[in-house]
N, C-alpha and C positions, 0 to 999 in steps of 0.2 A: 514785665513786672506784674505781680498780682495786684488786682484792684483791692482797695481797702474793704470794699463790701463783700468780695468773694474770698478773701484770705481768712482762713479759720485760725483760731488760736492753736489748734492741733498741728497746723502746717508750719508754723513759725519756728525758726531756729534761734534760740536765745543763749547768749553767754554773758556772764558777769564775772569779772576777774580783777584781782589785785596784783599789780606789779610793784615791785619795790626796787628802787635804784640803789646803786652803791652809795655810800654816805656822801651827802651833799649834792647829788645829781638829780633830785626829784624834779626841779624846775626844768632841767634839760630833757628829762624823760617825758614829762607832760607836754613840753613844746613839740617834741618829735611826734608823739602820738596824736597831737592836735593839728598836724599840718595838712590833712586832707582838704584839698581845694574843691569847692562846689563844682568847678568845671571838670573835675576828674570823675569819669563815670564809675559808679559803684553799683552795678546792676543787682537788684534784689535787696539792697540795704534799706531797712526801715528806720533804724536808729543806730547811731554810733556816738556815744557819749563818753567824754573823758572828764574825770572829776578828781580833784585833789582831796586828800585826807587832812582835815584841819588838826588832827592829833599826831600825824606822822609826816614830817616834811619830805620824806623819801618815798612815800607811797602814792600810787596813782591807781585809780579804779577805772575800769573800762566796761561799759555796758553796751552790748550789741544785739540788735534784732534784725534777722534776715528772713527773706521769704522761705529759704530752705538751707539745709546744711551744704548742699552743692553750691549755692550762691556764695556762701561764706568761703568755702574752699577755693572757688574761682577768684575771689577777691585777693587771695593770697598769692596769686600768680601775676597780678598787675605789677608792672615794673616799678612804678612809684611806691607801691606798698612794700615790695621787696626791698627797695632802697631804704625806706624808713625802718623796716625791721632790721636791716643790716647796721644802720646807725644806732639803733636802740640797744641791740644785744650787748655791746661791750659795757654799757652802763647799767644793765639789769642785774640785780642780785637774784639769781635763780632760786635760792633757798627762800626768798621772800615772795614767791609767786603762788597764787592759788587761782583756781578757775572752777566755775560751776556752770553746768548747763541748766537752764530753767525751762519750765513748761508754762507758756502763756495762759492766762485765764481771761484777761480782758485788757483793753486799752492799747492795742497795737497801733503805733504811730504811722504816719505816711512816710513815703520814701525819703531818704537822705538827700 
């Protein structure tokens, strides 16, 4: 994992996305996305934040900061992550999804 002092903002991989559940499943979607256990290794993860939208009960926002895009892609191969994705997909409204890649300027947090 990159040291906070040596990691540059240019090397960080950042995503910010909005997922929307099918009607009435926002709490369930947020719960699934929030399950990551601190004992579960997530190499290269600097920040994984799940937030609710106070104006839309079915919307969940996720902000991620990774050491690199490769670290993010590797996380998607972790069996527990794949299981969570599998449980979340049936309650996600794919038309309500949006995702942005962001370029860090400052303030990269320490590892998850």
